[in-house]
C-alpha distance (Angstrom), angle and dihedral (degrees) to the residues before:
residue distance angle dihedral
M1 . . .
N2 3.78 . .
N3 3.80 122.3 .
T4 3.80 94.2 -95.6
E5 3.81 92.1 54.6
L6 3.80 91.4 45.1
K7 3.80 92.0 52.1
E8 3.81 91.5 50.1
R9 3.80 91.7 51.0
I10 3.80 91.9 45.9
I11 3.81 92.3 52.4
T12 3.82 91.3 47.3
L13 3.81 92.8 50.5
K14 3.80 92.7 42.9
N15 3.81 92.0 55.6
E16 3.79 94.1 41.4
L17 3.81 94.3 51.0
H18 3.84 98.1 38.1
V19 3.78 92.7 -119.4
S20 3.79 126.3 159.8
I21 3.80 120.0 -149.6
V22 3.80 122.5 -153.3
A23 3.80 126.8 -176.6
H24 3.78 134.4 -167.5
F25 3.81 118.6 -124.1
Y26 3.83 89.8 -109.5
Q27 3.81 95.5 61.9
K28 3.80 122.1 111.1
D29 3.81 115.4 -88.0
E30 3.80 95.6 -110.3
V31 3.82 90.7 54.4
F32 3.80 95.2 38.0
D33 3.82 91.2 53.6
L34 3.82 91.8 59.2
A35 3.77 95.1 58.1
D36 3.79 124.4 115.2
F37 3.79 85.8 -155.1
A38 3.81 132.4 13.6
G39 3.77 127.9 -169.2
D40 3.78 147.4 115.5
S41 3.80 121.3 -56.7
L42 3.81 97.6 -85.0
Q43 3.81 95.3 41.3
L44 3.80 89.6 52.5
A45 3.80 93.5 49.2
Q46 3.80 92.9 48.5
W47 3.81 94.1 46.6
A48 3.79 93.4 45.1
A49 3.79 93.1 48.9
L50 3.82 89.7 58.5
D51 3.81 95.9 41.3
K52 3.82 113.9 116.4
N53 3.80 99.0 -146.4
P54 3.84 113.4 102.4
F55 3.82 94.4 -134.9
L56 3.78 128.9 53.2
V57 3.80 126.8 -169.7
F58 3.81 108.2 -159.8
C59 3.80 117.6 -159.8
G60 3.76 104.3 -161.8
V61 3.80 137.1 65.8
G62 3.78 130.8 -46.0
F63 3.81 102.2 -95.1
M64 3.82 89.5 55.1
G65 3.78 93.6 57.2
Q66 3.79 88.5 46.7
S67 3.81 90.7 53.3
V68 3.81 90.3 59.0
K69 3.81 90.6 49.6
I70 3.81 90.7 49.4
L71 3.81 91.2 53.1
A72 3.82 97.7 37.6
P73 3.83 110.1 24.8
E74 3.81 92.5 173.4
K75 3.80 92.9 61.0
R76 3.80 118.8 93.2
V77 3.80 107.0 -130.6
F78 3.81 124.0 -166.8
M79 3.79 131.1 -177.7
P80 3.81 122.8 -155.7
K81 3.81 85.6 -146.8
I82 3.78 122.1 14.5
A83 3.79 88.7 -147.5
C84 3.78 115.9 174.1
C85 3.79 120.2 -130.5
A86 3.82 105.5 -122.9
M87 3.80 91.6 -133.1
A88 3.81 93.5 49.0
R89 3.79 89.3 49.3
M90 3.80 90.8 57.1
I91 3.80 90.3 73.7
D92 3.80 133.2 43.4
A93 3.79 133.2 163.7
D94 3.83 92.4 -82.4
Y95 3.81 93.5 50.6
F96 3.79 89.2 46.6
D97 3.81 90.9 53.5
A98 3.80 91.1 45.6
N99 3.80 91.7 54.9
V100 3.80 91.7 48.5
Q101 3.81 86.5 52.2
L102 3.82 90.7 52.1
L103 3.80 89.1 54.2
N104 3.81 90.5 48.0
E105 3.81 89.5 52.6
A106 3.82 88.9 50.3
G107 3.80 89.0 57.8
I108 3.81 101.2 -95.0
P109 3.83 110.9 120.8
N110 3.80 122.9 -151.6
E111 3.80 92.2 -104.1
N112 3.82 88.6 62.5
I113 3.84 94.7 50.8
L114 3.80 124.5 85.9
P115 3.82 111.9 -176.0
I116 3.79 125.9 -148.9
T117 3.77 120.3 -171.8
Y118 3.76 125.2 -160.2
I119 3.80 109.1 -125.0
N120 3.84 86.4 -111.3
S121 3.80 91.8 88.1
S122 3.79 137.7 93.0
A123 3.80 125.5 -91.6
E124 3.82 88.4 -109.7
V125 3.81 92.2 57.2
K126 3.80 91.3 45.5
A127 3.81 87.7 51.9
R128 3.82 91.2 52.7
V129 3.80 88.7 52.0
G130 3.80 90.9 48.0
M131 3.81 91.3 52.4
M132 3.81 90.1 56.0
G133 3.81 93.5 49.5
G134 3.79 94.5 -104.1
Y135 3.79 138.1 139.6
V136 3.78 142.5 -117.7
C137 3.81 115.6 -131.4
T138 3.79 139.1 -175.4
S139 3.79 128.0 -143.8
S140 3.81 89.4 -102.4
N141 3.81 96.8 52.2
A142 3.84 102.3 28.5
K143 3.82 92.3 107.3
K144 3.80 92.1 52.0
I145 3.81 92.7 47.2
I146 3.82 92.8 47.7
T147 3.81 90.9 47.6
Q148 3.80 89.6 55.2
A149 3.81 93.4 43.6
L150 3.81 92.4 52.6
K151 3.81 89.2 63.3
S152 3.81 86.2 74.0
N153 3.85 88.7 67.4
K154 3.80 88.0 -131.6
K155 3.78 131.2 126.1
I156 3.80 111.3 -94.4
M157 3.80 113.1 -128.1
F158 3.80 104.5 -160.0
V159 3.81 119.4 -163.1
P160 2.98 143.8 -136.0
D161 3.83 108.0 -16.8
R162 3.79 113.2 62.2
C163 3.82 92.6 -174.2
L164 3.79 95.2 56.7
G165 3.80 89.8 46.9
Q166 3.81 92.7 48.1
N167 3.81 93.6 45.6
I168 3.80 93.5 50.5
A169 3.81 91.4 45.6
K170 3.81 90.8 52.5
E171 3.81 91.5 47.5
M172 3.81 90.2 51.9
G173 3.81 95.0 44.3
L174 3.80 92.1 -112.9
K175 3.79 130.8 135.8
A176 3.81 119.2 -112.9
C177 3.77 132.7 -171.7
V178 3.79 134.7 -177.0
I179 3.80 112.9 -117.5
G180 3.78 110.8 -112.2
D181 3.82 96.6 13.4
G182 3.80 92.8 116.2
S183 3.81 97.4 -99.8
D184 3.80 121.7 118.9
P185 3.83 108.5 -102.6
K186 3.80 90.4 -158.0
N187 3.83 87.2 72.3
A188 3.81 94.6 55.0
D189 3.80 133.8 74.9
I190 3.81 97.8 -152.8
L191 3.80 118.8 40.5
C192 3.79 108.8 -159.4
Y193 3.78 127.1 -154.4
N194 3.80 111.1 -130.1
G195 3.82 98.6 -110.3
F196 3.79 131.3 119.8
C197 3.81 146.1 175.0
S198 3.79 111.2 -96.8
V199 3.82 91.5 -150.1
H200 3.79 98.6 48.8
Q201 3.82 90.5 45.6
L202 3.82 87.7 68.4
F203 3.80 93.2 75.6
D204 3.79 117.9 89.2
V205 3.80 138.6 -178.6
E206 3.82 87.6 -111.1
D207 3.82 88.5 63.6
I208 3.80 90.3 55.0
T209 3.80 91.4 47.7
F210 3.81 90.6 51.2
Y211 3.82 93.6 53.7
R212 3.80 95.6 42.5
E213 3.81 90.5 52.8
K214 3.80 92.2 46.8
Y215 3.83 95.9 42.6
P216 3.85 111.4 19.9
T217 3.82 94.1 -168.9
I218 3.81 96.6 47.0
L219 3.81 119.9 126.3
I220 3.79 119.9 -132.9
V221 3.81 115.9 -145.0
T222 3.80 121.8 -174.6
H223 3.79 141.9 170.4
P224 3.85 119.0 -115.9
E225 3.83 89.1 -118.3
C226 3.82 85.2 74.6
K227 3.80 120.9 98.2
P228 3.83 114.3 -77.4
E229 3.82 92.3 -117.0
V230 3.82 89.2 55.4
C231 3.79 93.5 48.5
D232 3.82 90.0 47.2
Q233 3.82 90.1 61.9
S234 3.81 96.1 43.1
D235 3.79 125.8 105.2
F236 3.79 91.7 -144.1
V237 3.81 131.9 16.9
G238 3.78 119.0 -171.5
S239 3.78 149.4 137.4
T240 3.79 122.0 -86.0
S241 3.80 93.7 -89.7
Q242 3.81 91.9 42.7
I243 3.82 91.3 52.2
I244 3.80 90.6 51.1
E245 3.80 91.1 51.0
Y246 3.81 93.5 45.6
V247 3.81 95.5 48.8
A248 3.82 92.6 44.8
K249 3.81 89.5 60.7
L250 3.81 94.7 52.4
P251 3.82 118.6 99.8
L252 3.79 111.8 -109.3
T253 3.79 89.1 -118.4
Q254 3.82 90.2 63.3
K255 3.79 112.4 96.3
V256 3.80 114.4 -138.3
A257 3.81 133.1 -178.3
I258 3.79 113.8 -156.7
G259 3.79 128.4 -156.6
T260 3.79 107.0 -155.1
E261 3.81 140.2 80.5
Y262 3.80 116.0 -30.2
N263 3.82 100.1 -131.4
M264 3.78 91.2 56.8
I265 3.80 93.8 45.4
K266 3.79 94.3 53.7
R267 3.82 91.1 52.3
L268 3.81 95.7 49.6
R269 3.79 97.1 76.8
K270 3.79 138.1 -40.1
E271 3.80 104.5 -133.4
N272 3.82 125.5 78.4
T273 3.80 94.0 -12.4
Y274 3.79 121.2 135.5
V275 3.80 137.0 -177.2
L276 3.80 111.7 -119.8
S277 3.79 94.1 -133.4
S278 3.78 140.9 62.9
T279 3.82 86.7 -139.0
K280 3.81 118.4 68.5
P281 3.84 103.5 -106.4
E282 3.78 97.1 -144.3
C283 3.81 118.4 154.1
P284 3.82 105.3 -125.7
T285 3.81 96.0 -155.5
M286 3.81 95.1 45.6
N287 3.78 88.1 51.7
E288 3.80 95.3 53.2
T289 3.80 92.1 86.7
T290 3.82 114.3 93.1
L291 3.80 134.9 -178.3
E292 3.79 88.6 -107.0
D293 3.81 90.0 55.6
V294 3.81 90.6 52.3
Y295 3.80 90.9 49.0
N296 3.83 93.2 48.2
T297 3.79 91.0 49.7
L298 3.80 91.7 53.0
L299 3.78 90.0 46.4
S300 3.81 90.5 52.9
I301 3.82 89.0 54.3
K302 3.81 91.3 49.8
E303 3.81 91.3 48.9
E304 3.84 91.0 42.8
R305 3.79 93.0 -121.3
F306 3.83 89.4 121.3
E307 3.80 98.8 -159.2
N308 3.81 122.5 -168.0
E309 3.79 94.9 12.5
I310 3.81 114.4 168.1
Q311 3.79 113.1 -119.3
I312 3.82 127.8 -178.4
S313 3.80 127.2 177.4
E314 3.79 113.1 -110.9
E315 3.81 93.1 -121.1
T316 3.80 91.6 53.6
R317 3.79 91.2 44.5
E318 3.81 93.4 51.5
W319 3.82 94.4 51.2
A320 3.80 92.9 42.7
F321 3.81 89.5 49.7
K322 3.81 89.9 55.2
A323 3.81 90.5 56.9
L324 3.82 92.4 45.8
N325 3.77 93.2 44.8
R326 3.81 92.8 52.3
M327 3.81 86.1 60.6
F328 3.80 92.2 49.2
E329 3.80 91.2 49.4
L330 3.80 88.8 62.5
């Protein structure tokens, strides 16, 4: 089947089976265009949790489908590809425990540690954070969550993205360190796990220099998952949704170079928009999902084979929900 035929069959099955489809901003155009709702990871989870259809097909990466299941355990959630975000895969429950142990050995007991996990993490990691009284955060609300957490007078253990933790610490005038890098964590306010986004690591200061020399009035826009030195030289740093809002308000005559995922950049606007990298910054796991995968998932629901359904143990879900809900309460 060609793409046109696949899309027609997908729409027919979706309507017949009462299925909603959601897609992250980083998905391919042909998948993105099918979505009933598109957004960043938290927007998708919140929308999907309130959706009335019994079945949800989530086009994204694994932790996003899990987030819906954490918030709405009664909903049946399926993923055309249970692709794993590279950053989320850098930490699991064992690595989390090992880093807590490193802090214990450095003289910081558990009762003096308050963990915060970026939403780009598995349900199991979110559950570990929930057990220790911690929070989930997003790139758009990380500063607010950290501000609240600091009131506990504990050390903030930030997982898994070191860059987001370092960038927020710098913005707040706090000291950050990376756990295990040889520095003394007792001298830092935010203790960052050594994880990162493989896409946002592609952007370098040299890329900014290149564009500023070529176009002196260009604006540089980056995501806070980028390296601190890149964010320091940017005109605007924001989450996925904040970047979309910022760029939408710019006049079309304003040149802008954007440091985030390629599929989103090319949909923002056509004129005077550049990718802040000589390498195509395309997320490999987000781009695993194809139209054929979406069709096969819907077919499995119709035939009651229910392939790629997201499942989480109730104990894990309850603890992960506590961490997510603490964020919502703020």
